C-alpha positions as CSV (number, residue, x, y, z in Angstrom):
1,M,0.9,-7.3,-12.7
2,F,0.3,-4.7,-10.0
3,F,-2.1,-5.0,-7.0
4,I,-2.8,-1.6,-5.5
5,D,-4.2,-0.3,-2.2
6,E,-3.7,2.9,-0.2
7,S,-3.7,4.2,3.4
8,G,-4.6,7.6,4.5
9,S,-6.1,10.3,2.3
10,I,-5.6,13.5,0.4
11,P,-7.7,16.0,2.3
12,K,-9.1,19.0,0.5
13,D,-8.1,21.2,3.4
14,Y,-5.0,20.2,5.3
15,N,-5.1,21.7,8.8
16,G,-1.6,20.7,9.9
17,D,-2.8,17.6,11.8
18,P,0.2,15.3,11.9
19,K,-2.1,12.3,11.7
20,L,-3.2,13.5,8.3
21,K,0.2,14.4,7.0
22,Y,0.8,11.4,4.8
23,F,-1.0,9.4,2.1
24,V,0.5,6.1,1.0
25,I,-0.1,4.0,-2.1
26,S,1.2,0.5,-2.1
27,F,1.9,-1.8,-5.1
28,V,2.4,-5.5,-5.0
29,H,4.4,-6.3,-8.2
30,I,4.3,-10.0,-9.1
31,D,3.6,-12.2,-12.1
32,D,2.5,-15.4,-10.5
33,T,0.5,-14.9,-7.3
34,R,-0.1,-18.6,-6.4
35,K,2.8,-18.9,-3.9
36,L,2.2,-15.5,-2.4
37,K,-1.5,-16.3,-1.8
38,S,-0.7,-19.6,-0.3
39,V,1.8,-18.2,2.2
40,Y,-0.6,-15.4,3.3
41,K,-3.5,-17.8,3.7
42,R,-1.5,-20.3,5.7
43,S,-0.3,-17.4,7.9
44,I,-3.8,-16.3,8.5
45,R,-5.0,-19.8,9.2
46,N,-2.3,-20.3,11.8
47,L,-3.2,-17.0,13.5
48,K,-6.9,-17.9,13.6
49,K,-6.0,-21.3,15.1
50,H,-4.1,-19.7,18.0
51,Y,-6.3,-16.5,18.4
52,P,-9.8,-17.5,17.5
53,D,-11.5,-15.0,19.9
54,F,-9.7,-12.1,18.2
55,F,-10.8,-13.1,14.7
56,N,-14.3,-13.9,15.8
57,A,-14.7,-10.4,17.2
58,L,-13.8,-8.7,14.0
59,P,-16.5,-6.6,12.2
60,N,-16.0,-8.9,9.2
61,P,-14.6,-12.3,10.3
62,N,-14.0,-13.2,6.6
63,E,-11.3,-10.5,6.3
64,C,-8.9,-9.0,8.9
65,K,-7.9,-5.5,7.7
66,A,-4.3,-4.6,8.4
67,S,-5.5,-1.7,10.6
68,E,-7.2,-4.3,12.8
69,M,-4.2,-6.6,13.2
70,L,-2.1,-6.6,16.3
71,P,1.6,-5.7,15.6
72,F,2.9,-9.2,16.3
73,M,0.4,-10.6,13.7
74,K,1.8,-8.3,11.1
75,D,5.3,-9.3,12.1
76,Y,4.5,-13.0,11.6
77,I,2.8,-12.5,8.2
78,I,5.4,-10.2,6.8
79,S,8.3,-12.4,7.9
80,N,6.7,-15.2,5.9
81,L,5.9,-13.1,2.8
82,V,9.3,-11.6,2.3
83,K,10.8,-15.1,1.9
84,I,9.2,-15.2,-1.6
85,N,11.8,-14.1,-4.1
86,D,9.6,-12.9,-6.9
87,F,7.4,-10.8,-4.5
88,K,8.3,-7.1,-5.0
89,I,7.0,-4.0,-3.2
90,C,6.6,-0.5,-4.6
91,Y,5.1,2.4,-2.7
92,M,4.7,6.2,-2.8
93,V,4.5,8.5,0.2
94,V,2.6,11.7,-0.4
95,N,3.3,14.6,2.0
96,N,0.0,16.4,2.3
97,E,1.8,19.3,4.1
98,D,3.6,20.2,0.9
99,L,0.9,19.3,-1.6
100,E,-0.3,22.1,-3.8
101,D,-4.0,22.9,-3.8
102,R,-4.4,21.8,-7.5
103,F,-3.8,18.2,-6.3
104,R,-6.5,18.5,-3.6
105,K,-9.3,19.7,-5.7
106,N,-9.9,16.3,-7.3
107,S,-8.2,13.6,-5.2
108,S,-9.3,10.7,-7.3
109,R,-7.8,12.1,-10.5
110,S,-4.7,13.0,-8.5
111,F,-4.6,9.3,-7.4
112,N,-4.6,8.3,-11.1
113,Y,-1.7,10.7,-11.8
114,L,0.3,9.2,-8.8
115,V,-0.4,5.7,-10.0
116,K,1.0,6.7,-13.5
117,L,4.1,8.1,-11.9
118,M,4.7,4.8,-10.0
119,I,4.2,2.6,-13.1
120,E,6.5,4.7,-15.3
121,N,9.3,4.4,-12.7
122,C,9.0,0.6,-12.4
123,V,10.8,-1.9,-14.6
124,L,8.1,-3.7,-16.6
125,S,8.5,-7.2,-17.7
126,K,8.0,-8.2,-21.4
127,S,4.5,-9.6,-20.6
128,E,3.6,-6.3,-18.8
129,K,4.7,-4.3,-21.8
130,E,2.3,-6.4,-23.9
131,D,-0.6,-6.2,-21.4
132,L,-0.3,-4.2,-18.3
133,K,-2.7,-5.3,-15.6
134,L,-3.7,-3.4,-12.5
135,I,-6.0,-4.8,-9.7
136,L,-7.5,-2.4,-7.1
137,D,-10.0,-2.8,-4.2
138,N,-13.5,-2.2,-5.5
139,R,-14.2,0.3,-2.7
140,N,-12.3,2.7,-4.9
141,V,-15.0,2.5,-7.5
142,K,-17.2,4.7,-5.3
143,L,-14.7,7.6,-5.7
144,K,-15.6,9.8,-8.6
145,G,-12.9,9.6,-11.3
146,L,-11.2,6.4,-10.3
147,N,-13.1,4.6,-13.0
148,E,-11.2,6.8,-15.5
149,L,-7.9,5.1,-14.5
150,Q,-7.8,2.6,-17.4
151,G,-8.5,5.2,-20.0
152,Y,-6.0,7.6,-18.4
153,L,-3.2,5.0,-18.4
154,F,-4.1,3.9,-21.9
155,N,-3.7,7.4,-23.2
156,N,-0.4,7.9,-21.5
157,F,1.3,4.5,-21.9
158,V,-0.2,3.3,-25.2
159,L,-1.0,6.3,-27.3
160,D,1.5,8.9,-26.0
161,D,4.6,7.0,-24.9
162,N,4.0,3.7,-26.9
163,I,5.7,1.7,-24.2
164,I,3.0,-0.9,-23.7
165,Q,0.5,-2.4,-26.1
166,A,-2.6,-2.8,-23.8
167,V,-3.7,-1.9,-20.3
168,S,-6.5,-3.2,-18.1
169,V,-7.7,-2.1,-14.7
170,D,-10.0,-4.4,-12.6
171,Y,-11.7,-3.8,-9.3
172,V,-12.2,-6.7,-6.8
173,D,-13.8,-7.3,-3.4
174,S,-10.8,-7.4,-1.0
175,Q,-12.5,-9.9,1.3
176,H,-12.3,-12.4,-1.6
177,H,-8.9,-11.3,-3.0
178,T,-5.8,-12.3,-1.0
179,T,-3.3,-10.2,-3.0
180,I,-5.3,-7.0,-2.3
181,Q,-5.3,-7.9,1.4
182,I,-1.5,-8.1,1.1
183,A,-1.4,-4.7,-0.6
184,D,-3.5,-3.4,2.3
185,L,-1.1,-4.8,4.8
186,I,1.9,-3.1,3.1
187,A,0.1,0.2,2.8
188,N,-0.8,0.1,6.5
189,V,2.8,-0.7,7.6
190,V,4.3,2.0,5.4
191,F,1.7,4.6,6.5
192,Q,2.1,3.9,10.2
193,K,5.9,4.1,9.8
194,F,5.7,7.7,8.5
195,K,2.7,8.7,10.6
196,Y,4.3,7.7,13.9
197,Q,8.0,8.5,13.2
198,H,8.0,11.7,15.2
199,Y,5.9,10.5,18.1
200,D,7.4,9.9,21.5
201,S,7.0,6.4,23.0
202,P,4.5,6.5,25.9
203,N,5.4,5.5,29.5
204,I,5.1,1.7,29.6
205,N,3.1,2.0,32.9
206,E,0.4,4.0,31.0
207,L,-0.2,1.4,28.3
208,K,-3.8,0.1,28.4
209,T,-4.0,-1.8,25.1
210,Q,-1.7,-4.3,23.4
211,N,-2.7,-2.7,20.0
212,L,-1.1,0.6,20.8
213,I,1.2,1.7,18.0
214,L,4.7,2.6,19.1
215,P,7.2,4.5,16.8
216,E,9.8,1.8,17.2
217,T,7.2,-0.9,16.4
218,S,6.2,0.9,13.2
219,K,9.8,1.2,12.1
220,Y,10.5,-2.4,12.9
221,L,7.6,-3.6,10.8
222,F,8.6,-1.3,8.0
223,D,12.2,-2.6,8.0
224,L,10.9,-6.2,7.7
225,L,9.7,-5.2,4.2
226,E,13.2,-4.2,3.0
227,P,14.2,-7.6,1.3
228,S,11.2,-7.1,-1.1
229,M,11.5,-3.4,-1.8
230,E,11.7,-2.6,-5.5
231,L,10.8,1.1,-5.7
232,A,9.9,3.9,-3.3
233,L,8.9,7.4,-4.3
234,K,8.0,10.5,-2.5
235,F,5.6,13.2,-3.7
236,P,6.0,16.1,-4.2
237,P,9.4,14.9,-5.4
238,N,11.3,18.1,-4.3
239,T,10.3,17.8,-0.7
240,I,11.8,15.8,2.1
241,V,9.4,13.1,3.3
242,D,11.9,11.0,5.2
243,K,15.5,10.0,4.8
244,M,14.3,6.3,5.0
245,V,12.4,6.5,1.7
246,A,14.4,4.1,-0.5
247,S,15.6,5.1,-3.9
248,S,14.7,3.1,-7.1
249,K,16.4,-0.3,-7.3
250,Q,16.1,-0.4,-11.0
C-alpha cells in the first residue's frame, strides 16, 4: 500500500527562481499502518503537551502541516518513525529547470505519469500485485486529471503489463488521516533538503525566527530518513538533481 503526498509544484513557466526548481513526490510504502500511526500520534501528543501555545496558534489546530512544524519537532517525529522496520520511504525529485515543456502543459497528468514511474520501480509484495492500493490527500481531487489516476494505472499495470490484478486509488482528508500526514512530512523534508542545499547559512546574529530553515538543518533532517529509504528517483532521469539522491535498494 502506498500513501502519497507532494511538495512544491510543476510550474507552467519556470522563470529560474531557485525556490521553484524542485518538485517532490513522497511515498510511504507499508502494509500494516497501525504501529506507524500509533508512533506518529504519540509523538504529536507529546509535542502538544510541551508546546500547547504553538499548536493552538495553528490555522487548523487539528492538523499540523509539516511546513508549519519547527525543525526540532520534525527531528523528534522522524527519529521515532524510522525505528519502525516495515516503514519504507520512496520519493522522486523533479528538476523543473530541466523539465521539457510537454510535461508542463498538463501538470496533473504529468503527476500521474511520475507516480507510475515510481510504482514500476518499487518491489511490490504478493498482496500488492493482487490489489495495488494508493491513498492520496483529497486536495488533489481539485486538480483536473488527477481523478484519472486509477484508470491510468489500471491500463498500464493490469491491461498492458499484466503485473497486477487490480488497482484502486482513494482520496482522503489529511486532517483525519495520519499516514497522509506522515507522507506530507517526508515530502516537506525532502523538498527543503534540495531547495536549500545551495543556500548560504545566514549570520547567527541576524536570525529573527527559530523557524528559519538552514541548509545544514535541512540536510540533517533528510539524513534522518536514511534508515527507511527504499527508493529514490530523479526526473528527468538523465539530469543531475543531486549526488545525494539514493539509488534503488531493490
